[in-house]
N, C-alpha and C positions, 0 to 999 in steps of 0.2 A: 168753311162756309163758302158757297158759291154766290157771288153778287152779280146780278144781271140788271141791265137797263132795259126797261120796256116803256112804250108810250101807250096812251089810251087806245084801247082796242086790240093791243097786241097780247099774245099769250105765251105760255111756256107749258111744256108737257113733262110730267114726272112718271116714270115707270110705265110708259105706254098707255096708261089708263086714267091718269089724273091730269086735267087741263086747268090751268089758272090763268084767268084773263083780267087785265086791268080795265075796269069799267069806267072809272072816273077819277080825276085828280083835282082836289080843291085845297089849295094852300098846303098844309102839312098832312093832309089826310088822303089816303088812297083807297078807293073802293075796289075790291076784287071779287070776282066770281069764280067759284070752284065747281068743276064738273068731274064727278068721280062715281064709280060704282056704289050702289047702296050699301055694300058690305064694308066699305072703307070709312071708318069713323073720322070725322073732321071736327076739331075743337079749337077754340081760341086757346092760346097757350096758358093763360091764367086759369081757365076752366080745367084744362088738362092737368095742370099741376095740382089743383084742388082735388080732382078725382084721384090722382095718384096718392096724395096725402091721406085721403079718407080710406083708400084701399089698404094702405100700409097700417093705418090705425086699426082697421077691422081685423087684419091678420094678427096683429099683436094681441088684441082682445081674445080672438079665437085661440091663440096659442096659450094664453094664460088660463083660459077656461079648460082647455084640453089637459094641461098639466095638473090643474086642480082636480079634474075628474080622475086622472090616473093615480093621484095621491090618496084619494078616498077609498 
């Protein structure tokens, strides 16, 4: 993991097309802005993990259904 120090108003760039800017700092909260192409999905980590979990569950259900169809 790369750890960087940024002040309010400062940015960092990822992969030449994603810019993350520190918008505000209040106590233990940091507000960031993300500028990225529309085809780059951006999720909070807890949302991303839930999507991954649901996708894996859907794959497992589809595999069971496909196996059952083959056995019929």
